[in-house]
C-alpha positions in Angstrom: 92.1 114.7 84.0 94.2 113.6 86.8 97.1 110.8 86.6 98.5 109.4 89.7 101.5 107.0 90.2 101.7 105.0 93.5 104.5 102.8 94.6 105.0 100.7 97.6 106.9 97.7 98.9 105.1 95.0 100.9 106.4 92.5 103.5 107.5 89.3 101.8 105.0 87.1 103.5 102.2 89.4 102.4 102.9 89.4 98.6 100.1 86.7 97.9 97.6 88.6 99.9 98.2 91.9 98.2 98.1 90.2 94.7 94.7 88.9 95.6 93.4 92.2 96.9 94.5 93.9 93.5 93.2 90.9 91.4 89.8 91.5 93.3 90.0 95.1 92.2 90.4 94.3 88.7 87.5 91.6 88.9 85.2 94.3 90.1 86.2 97.0 87.6 85.6 94.5 84.8 82.1 93.6 86.1 81.1 97.2 86.8 83.0 98.9 84.0 83.1 102.3 85.6 83.6 105.2 83.1 86.3 107.8 83.3 89.0 105.4 84.6 92.1 103.7 83.3 94.1 101.8 85.7 97.1 99.4 85.8 99.1 97.7 88.4 102.5 96.1 88.2 104.6 93.9 90.4 108.2 95.0 90.1 111.1 92.6 89.4 111.9 92.2 93.1 108.7 90.6 93.7 107.8 92.8 96.6 107.3 96.1 95.1 104.1 97.3 93.3 103.3 100.3 91.1 99.8 101.3 90.2 99.0 104.2 87.6 95.5 105.6 87.4 94.0 108.1 85.0 90.8 109.7 86.3 89.0 111.1 83.4 85.6 112.0 84.8 83.9 115.4 84.5 83.2 115.6 88.2 87.0 114.5 88.9 85.5 112.0 91.3 87.9 108.8 91.4 85.7 105.7 90.4 88.3 103.5 91.7 87.9 104.9 95.2 84.3 104.0 95.0 84.6 100.4 94.4 84.2 97.9 97.4 87.4 95.8 96.4 89.5 99.0 96.3 88.3 100.1 99.7 89.1 96.5 100.8 92.6 96.7 99.3 93.4 100.0 101.1 92.1 99.0 104.6 95.1 98.4 106.8 97.5 98.7 103.8 100.1 100.2 106.2 100.2 96.9 108.0 101.1 94.8 104.9 103.8 97.3 103.7 107.5 97.2 104.4 108.0 100.7 103.0 105.1 103.4 103.0 103.1 104.3 99.6 104.5 107.0 97.6 101.8 108.8 95.5 102.7 111.3 92.9 100.6 113.2 90.6 101.8 112.9 87.0 101.9 115.8 84.6 101.8 114.2 80.9 104.5 115.6 78.5 103.6 112.9 75.9 102.7 109.4 75.4 102.3 106.9 72.7 99.4 104.3 73.0 99.9 104.1 76.7 96.8 105.3 78.5 
């Protein structure tokens, strides 16, 4: 199992655009229901920062999220939409309660 936390800050005039990309990802996930993936996305209090947490639970360790068309669209040119670059961190769980 792999868990990843990603944070980034977008340009203020790109918030709506990035939000629509994220909503499209969730729409596709709900339609295709890929197995072995848990995924959540948050818009932080400042309105321009975003956090995503993914738990990849496939036996092959392939990331079903990376295989979706909407996620590929979201990632395309992401650097152009960002004020601050993406920070991705692998998470090592110590414990959780009803989270993922």
